[in-house]
C-alpha positions as CSV (number, residue, x, y, z in Angstrom):
1,M,29.1,180.3,72.0
2,Y,25.7,178.9,72.0
3,E,26.2,176.8,68.8
4,K,29.8,175.9,69.7
5,L,28.5,174.3,72.9
6,T,25.7,172.6,71.1
7,R,28.2,171.0,68.6
8,E,30.0,169.8,71.5
9,L,27.2,168.2,72.9
10,M,26.3,166.6,69.6
11,D,29.8,165.3,69.2
12,F,29.7,163.6,72.6
13,I,26.2,162.1,71.9
14,K,27.6,160.6,68.9
15,R,30.3,159.1,70.4
16,S,27.8,157.7,73.2
17,P,25.6,155.1,71.3
18,S,24.9,153.2,74.7
19,C,24.5,154.0,78.4
20,Y,27.8,152.2,78.8
21,H,29.6,154.5,76.1
22,V,28.0,157.7,77.9
23,I,29.8,156.7,81.3
24,D,33.0,155.6,79.4
25,N,33.3,159.1,77.8
26,I,32.6,160.8,80.9
27,R,35.3,158.8,82.5
28,T,37.7,160.0,80.0
29,M,36.5,163.6,80.6
30,L,36.9,163.3,84.3
31,T,40.3,161.5,84.4
32,E,41.7,164.1,81.8
33,H,40.8,167.0,84.4
34,G,42.6,164.9,87.2
35,F,39.7,163.1,88.8
36,E,40.7,159.8,90.6
37,E,38.6,156.7,90.0
38,L,37.5,154.8,93.0
39,E,36.3,151.1,93.3
40,E,33.2,150.4,95.4
41,T,34.9,147.1,96.6
42,Q,38.2,148.8,97.7
43,N,39.1,151.1,100.6
44,W,38.8,154.9,99.7
45,K,41.4,157.4,100.8
46,L,40.1,160.7,100.2
47,Q,41.9,163.9,100.5
48,A,40.8,167.4,101.2
49,G,40.8,169.1,97.9
50,G,40.7,166.0,95.8
51,S,38.3,165.0,93.0
52,Y,37.0,161.6,92.5
53,F,34.4,159.4,90.7
54,V,33.0,156.0,91.2
55,V,31.2,153.8,88.4
56,R,28.7,151.1,89.1
57,S,27.7,148.4,86.6
58,D,29.4,150.3,83.7
59,S,26.3,152.8,83.4
60,T,26.1,154.9,86.5
61,M,28.6,157.3,87.7
62,I,28.9,159.4,90.6
63,A,31.7,162.3,90.4
64,F,32.6,164.6,93.4
65,K,34.9,167.2,94.6
66,I,36.0,167.7,98.1
67,P,36.6,171.3,99.4
68,E,39.9,172.1,101.0
69,N,38.3,173.0,104.3
70,E,35.6,171.2,106.5
71,F,32.3,170.7,104.7
72,E,29.0,171.1,106.0
73,R,26.6,170.0,102.9
74,F,26.4,168.4,99.5
75,Q,25.5,170.1,96.3
76,I,24.1,167.5,93.9
77,V,23.0,167.5,90.4
78,A,21.5,164.2,89.1
79,S,20.5,163.1,85.4
80,H,20.6,159.8,83.6
81,S,22.4,157.9,81.0
82,D,19.7,155.8,79.2
83,S,17.3,156.4,76.6
84,P,14.4,154.4,75.0
85,S,15.5,151.7,72.5
86,F,15.2,148.0,71.7
87,K,17.4,145.5,73.5
88,I,18.7,142.4,71.8
89,K,17.5,139.3,73.3
90,E,19.5,136.2,73.9
91,N,19.3,133.8,70.9
92,E,18.8,136.8,68.8
93,E,18.8,135.4,65.3
94,M,15.6,134.5,63.6
95,L,15.5,132.9,60.0
96,V,12.2,134.0,58.5
97,D,10.7,132.4,55.5
98,G,14.0,130.8,54.7
99,H,15.3,134.3,52.9
100,Y,15.5,136.8,55.8
101,V,17.5,136.9,59.1
102,E,16.0,139.4,61.8
103,L,17.3,140.0,65.1
104,N,14.9,139.4,68.2
105,T,14.4,142.5,70.3
106,E,12.4,143.9,73.0
107,K,11.3,147.4,73.9
108,Y,13.3,149.2,76.6
109,G,11.5,152.1,78.1
110,G,8.5,154.1,76.7
111,M,9.0,155.2,73.1
112,I,7.5,156.7,70.0
113,C,7.5,153.7,67.8
114,A,6.9,155.4,64.2
115,P,10.3,157.3,64.0
116,W,12.3,154.0,64.3
117,F,11.1,152.7,60.9
118,D,13.0,153.0,57.7
119,R,16.4,154.6,59.0
120,P,19.8,153.1,59.3
121,L,20.4,151.6,62.8
122,S,23.2,150.0,64.4
123,V,24.1,148.1,67.7
124,A,26.2,149.0,70.7
125,G,26.6,148.1,74.3
126,R,28.7,145.8,76.3
127,V,29.7,142.2,76.3
128,I,31.1,139.9,79.2
129,V,34.2,138.2,77.7
130,R,36.3,135.4,79.3
131,T,39.9,136.4,78.9
132,A,42.8,134.1,78.2
133,D,43.6,134.0,82.1
134,G,40.1,132.9,83.0
135,Q,38.7,136.4,83.8
136,L,35.4,137.7,83.2
137,Q,35.7,141.3,81.7
138,A,33.3,143.8,80.4
139,K,34.0,145.2,77.0
140,L,32.3,148.0,75.3
141,V,31.3,147.3,71.6
142,D,29.9,149.5,68.7
143,L,29.5,148.0,65.3
144,D,29.5,151.6,64.0
145,R,27.9,151.1,60.8
146,D,24.6,151.1,59.0
147,L,23.7,147.5,59.9
148,V,19.9,147.1,60.4
149,M,16.6,148.5,59.6
150,I,13.1,148.3,60.8
151,V,11.3,148.3,57.5
152,N,7.8,149.4,57.3
153,A,5.1,147.5,55.4
154,A,4.1,149.2,52.2
155,I,0.8,151.2,52.4
156,H,-0.8,148.9,50.0
157,M,-0.4,146.3,52.7
158,N,-1.7,148.2,55.5
159,R,-4.1,151.0,54.3
160,K,-4.9,152.1,57.8
161,V,-1.6,152.9,58.9
162,N,-2.0,156.5,58.9
163,E,-5.4,156.3,60.7
164,G,-4.0,155.4,64.2
165,Y,-2.1,152.1,64.2
166,T,-1.0,150.1,67.1
167,Y,2.3,148.6,66.8
168,Q,3.1,145.0,68.0
169,A,6.8,145.1,69.2
170,Q,7.1,141.2,68.5
171,K,6.0,141.6,65.0
172,D,6.1,145.2,63.4
173,M,9.3,146.5,65.2
174,I,11.9,143.4,64.6
175,P,14.8,144.7,62.7
176,L,16.1,143.2,59.4
177,F,19.7,141.9,59.7
178,G,20.2,140.4,56.3
179,D,19.3,137.7,53.7
180,E,19.7,134.0,54.4
181,T,23.4,134.2,54.1
182,A,23.5,136.4,57.2
183,K,22.5,133.4,59.3
184,G,25.0,133.0,62.1
185,K,27.0,136.2,61.3
186,F,25.8,138.5,64.1
187,L,27.9,137.0,67.2
188,P,31.0,136.8,65.3
189,M,30.5,140.6,64.5
190,I,30.2,141.3,68.1
191,A,33.2,139.1,69.0
192,S,35.3,140.9,66.4
193,A,34.2,144.2,67.8
194,A,35.1,143.2,71.4
195,E,38.6,141.5,70.0
196,A,37.4,138.2,71.3
197,E,36.3,134.7,70.2
198,K,32.6,134.0,69.8
199,E,32.8,131.2,72.3
200,D,34.2,133.6,74.9
201,I,31.4,136.1,74.9
202,L,29.4,134.8,77.9
203,G,27.0,137.8,78.4
204,T,25.5,140.7,76.4
205,D,23.7,144.1,77.0
206,L,23.4,145.4,73.2
207,F,20.7,147.7,72.0
208,L,20.1,149.3,68.7
209,Y,20.9,153.1,68.2
210,N,19.9,155.5,65.4
211,R,22.8,156.4,63.1
212,V,21.5,159.7,61.9
213,D,23.9,162.6,62.9
214,G,22.6,165.6,65.0
215,T,22.1,168.6,63.0
216,V,21.5,172.6,63.6
217,W,18.6,173.9,61.8
218,G,15.8,176.6,61.6
219,A,15.6,180.2,59.9
220,D,18.3,181.5,62.3
221,R,20.0,178.0,63.4
222,E,17.9,178.2,66.5
223,Y,17.1,174.6,66.5
224,F,19.2,171.3,66.8
225,S,18.2,167.8,66.6
226,S,19.8,164.7,67.8
227,T,19.1,161.1,69.3
228,K,19.4,160.9,73.1
229,L,18.8,164.6,74.1
230,D,16.6,163.1,76.8
231,D,18.7,163.1,79.0
232,L,22.3,163.4,77.6
233,Q,21.8,167.1,77.2
234,C,21.5,167.6,81.1
235,A,24.1,164.7,81.7
236,Y,26.7,166.3,79.5
237,T,25.9,169.8,80.6
238,S,26.3,168.7,84.4
239,V,29.7,167.2,83.8
240,R,30.8,170.4,82.2
241,A,29.5,172.4,85.1
242,L,31.4,170.2,87.7
243,L,34.7,170.5,85.7
244,E,34.2,174.3,85.1
245,G,32.8,175.6,88.4
246,G,34.7,176.8,91.3
247,E,35.9,174.7,94.4
248,G,33.3,176.0,96.8
249,S,32.9,174.9,100.4
250,S,30.2,172.1,99.9
251,V,31.1,168.6,98.4
252,Q,30.1,169.1,94.8
253,V,28.4,166.0,93.4
254,C,27.3,164.9,89.9
255,C,25.3,161.6,89.6
256,I,24.4,160.0,86.3
257,F,22.1,157.2,86.9
258,D,20.9,154.4,84.5
259,N,17.6,152.9,84.1
260,E,15.5,156.1,84.6
261,E,13.3,155.1,81.6
262,V,12.3,151.9,83.3
263,G,11.6,153.1,86.8
264,S,15.0,153.2,88.3
265,S,14.6,150.2,90.5
266,T,18.0,148.6,89.9
267,K,21.2,148.4,91.7
268,Q,22.5,151.2,89.3
269,G,19.4,153.3,89.4
270,A,18.2,156.3,91.3
271,A,16.2,154.1,93.7
272,S,19.4,152.1,94.6
273,T,21.5,153.0,97.6
274,M,24.4,154.3,95.4
275,L,24.0,158.0,96.2
276,S,23.6,157.3,100.0
277,D,26.5,154.6,99.8
278,T,28.8,157.2,98.3
279,L,27.8,160.1,100.5
280,E,28.3,158.2,103.7
281,R,31.7,157.0,102.4
282,I,32.7,160.5,101.9
283,N,31.6,161.2,105.3
284,E,33.4,158.5,107.0
285,C,36.6,159.0,104.9
286,F,37.0,162.2,106.9
287,G,36.2,160.8,110.5
288,R,32.9,162.5,110.7
289,S,30.0,161.2,113.0
290,R,26.8,159.8,111.7
291,E,25.1,163.1,113.1
292,Q,27.5,165.2,111.2
293,Y,26.4,163.1,107.9
294,Q,22.8,163.7,108.9
295,R,23.2,167.3,109.4
296,A,25.0,167.6,106.2
297,V,22.3,166.0,104.1
298,A,19.5,167.8,105.8
299,G,21.3,171.1,104.7
300,S,22.1,169.9,101.2
301,F,20.3,170.6,97.8
302,M,19.8,168.7,94.7
303,L,18.9,169.6,91.0
304,S,17.1,166.8,89.3
305,A,18.0,167.5,85.8
306,D,15.8,165.8,83.3
307,N,14.3,167.5,80.0
308,A,10.8,169.0,79.7
309,H,8.1,169.1,77.1
310,A,8.1,172.4,75.1
311,V,4.8,173.6,73.7
312,H,4.2,171.8,70.5
313,P,3.3,174.0,67.5
314,N,0.6,171.5,66.1
315,H,-0.9,170.7,69.4
316,L,-1.0,173.8,71.4
317,D,-3.9,172.1,73.4
318,K,-1.7,169.6,75.0
319,A,0.1,172.1,77.0
320,D,-1.0,173.6,80.6
321,P,-2.9,176.8,80.0
322,T,-0.4,179.0,81.9
323,N,2.7,177.0,82.3
324,R,4.0,176.7,78.7
325,P,7.8,176.5,78.2
326,Y,9.4,177.0,74.9
327,M,12.8,176.3,73.3
328,N,15.6,178.9,73.6
329,H,13.8,180.5,76.4
330,G,15.8,179.2,79.4
331,V,15.8,176.6,82.0
332,V,12.5,174.8,82.8
333,I,11.4,174.4,86.5
334,K,9.1,171.5,86.5
335,Y,6.1,171.2,89.0
336,N,3.4,168.3,89.9
337,A,1.0,168.4,92.7
338,N,1.3,164.5,92.9
339,Q,5.2,164.9,93.4
340,K,6.1,163.0,90.3
341,Y,8.3,166.1,90.3
342,T,9.7,167.1,93.7
343,T,9.8,171.1,93.2
344,D,8.0,172.9,96.0
345,A,7.9,176.4,96.9
346,V,11.3,176.5,98.8
347,S,13.4,174.7,96.3
348,A,11.7,176.5,93.5
349,A,12.5,179.9,95.2
350,I,16.0,179.0,95.7
351,F,16.8,177.7,92.2
352,K,15.0,181.0,90.9
353,E,17.4,183.2,92.8
354,I,20.3,181.2,91.7
355,C,19.1,181.8,88.0
356,R,18.5,185.4,88.7
357,R,22.0,186.0,90.0
358,A,23.5,184.2,87.0
359,D,21.3,186.1,84.9
360,V,20.0,182.9,83.3
361,P,16.3,182.9,82.1
362,Y,14.0,180.4,83.5
363,Q,10.4,179.1,82.7
364,T,7.9,176.7,84.3
365,F,6.3,173.4,83.3
366,A,3.3,171.7,84.6
367,N,1.3,169.0,83.1
368,H,-2.0,169.7,81.4
369,S,-4.3,168.4,84.3
370,D,-6.1,165.9,82.0
371,I,-2.9,164.6,80.5
372,P,-0.7,162.6,83.1
373,G,3.2,163.0,82.5
374,G,6.1,161.0,83.5
375,S,8.3,161.2,86.7
376,T,12.1,161.6,87.2
377,L,15.1,161.2,89.3
378,G,14.3,163.6,92.2
379,N,11.5,161.8,94.0
380,I,12.9,158.4,93.4
381,S,16.4,159.4,94.8
382,N,14.9,161.2,97.8
383,N,13.6,157.7,99.1
384,Q,17.4,157.0,99.9
385,V,18.7,160.5,100.5
386,S,16.1,163.1,101.7
387,L,17.0,166.8,100.7
388,N,15.7,169.8,99.3
389,T,15.2,169.1,95.4
390,V,14.1,171.1,92.5
391,D,13.3,169.4,89.3
392,I,14.5,171.1,86.3
393,G,15.2,170.4,82.5
394,L,15.1,171.9,79.2
395,A,12.5,172.4,76.7
396,Q,12.4,169.8,73.8
397,L,10.0,168.5,71.3
398,A,9.6,164.9,70.2
399,M,10.8,163.4,73.6
400,H,11.3,159.5,73.5
401,S,11.7,159.8,69.6
402,P,15.0,158.3,68.1
403,Y,15.5,161.9,66.9
404,E,14.4,164.8,69.3
405,T,14.6,168.5,69.0
406,A,15.7,171.2,71.3
407,G,17.0,174.9,71.3
408,V,20.4,175.8,70.5
409,R,20.6,178.5,73.4
410,D,19.2,176.5,76.2
411,T,22.3,174.1,76.8
412,W,24.4,177.2,77.4
413,Y,21.6,178.6,79.6
414,L,21.7,175.3,81.6
415,L,25.4,175.3,81.8
416,Q,25.6,178.7,83.5
417,A,22.8,177.8,85.9
418,M,24.5,174.6,87.0
419,K,27.8,176.4,87.4
420,A,26.2,179.1,89.5
421,F,24.4,176.5,91.6
422,Y,27.8,174.7,92.5
423,D,29.2,178.2,93.2
424,T,26.4,179.0,95.6
425,K,26.3,178.5,99.5
426,I,22.8,177.7,100.4
427,V,22.5,178.0,104.2
428,K,19.2,177.4,106.1
429,S,19.2,180.5,108.4
430,G,16.5,180.7,111.2
431,G,13.2,180.4,109.3
432,G,14.7,181.1,105.9
433,Y,17.6,180.4,103.6
434,E,20.6,182.4,102.7
435,L,22.3,182.4,99.3
436,K,25.9,183.2,99.4
437,K,28.5,183.4,96.9
438,D,30.9,180.4,97.3
């Protein structure tokens, strides 16, 4: 069961070369299970027992299930669709020395640069096309072949490359597209993939992606490696949990935000009003008052799901002395005194109890005190919707590499924990909290 789910995850990742493809593939998963797509610009007519989702900017999605009876709270899982990569700039082609054509790119997010060299890459994303009737329409494109490569300089030309090299994005990290005959061929390729004329492409959001397939490996096939595990391992699992979990008495919500890797401060990021907009509209569709909404939020709970750093076998000193997560040892609860993660005693205790009842192992992560880490969705989204939140993830190695590594068993552990979360009624009772099977 562990490897089967892992291979389903790797297949999803292979079909999701950009954040736009992630959301489009999830759209298919949801509609196949009877979810209805809503438009933010249209009137919503929600029904008790209904299942819905809404997409913003093609790269962020919020799905939710309404219970049959009056609801009192929201149960939310949040993750993100984007990963560090290279975005292709406008006026992308550069003729170099009369013999090479390169694509002008810039870094998106914080990445490990070295693994991007000398491996087959392709291009995917979305384009905005002028249609025959004059509309502007977004279309997804994936050139889906070994197309470009970021090539290393030979060690004879850079003798110090193994002594700690500082990569310059505009010099070292530019991908080679072809020889001089490739000049003028990139946009026609994109237009063909979009089934449009080159002149009708008015906007692009295109990214490089790693073409190497995911693989299961290790002495007992206990590890797997793939692109985009941060954070598609959590995003895919959260959608599966929403689809496979019970109905419950709470509004069950699954959020997948874009732009986490660059701070979330966009109209489709976790810092946007999208979550609060959606929850408020759900409340209003059922004729509930503002006070009822505020009470529901106050009694709600969120899992902020974004992967965590496993202890590295070659760099044991980089990990915290006592909070040391390992791959295949269960869901990771993430702590930070400066609230880069939102976990506190209450939210940790509630999640630990959910895991215990679901027979799911859990472990803890804190940054080494001398090595600052990153942040995630929980504390950012809480600026818009304030509620009890625990930051969780799965242990992985090589985070922000174009080829990351995780444990085969952990995706299954996370799925069971998320399903148990959706199936648990969390009620504030007096000075404590009561967890009931929903």
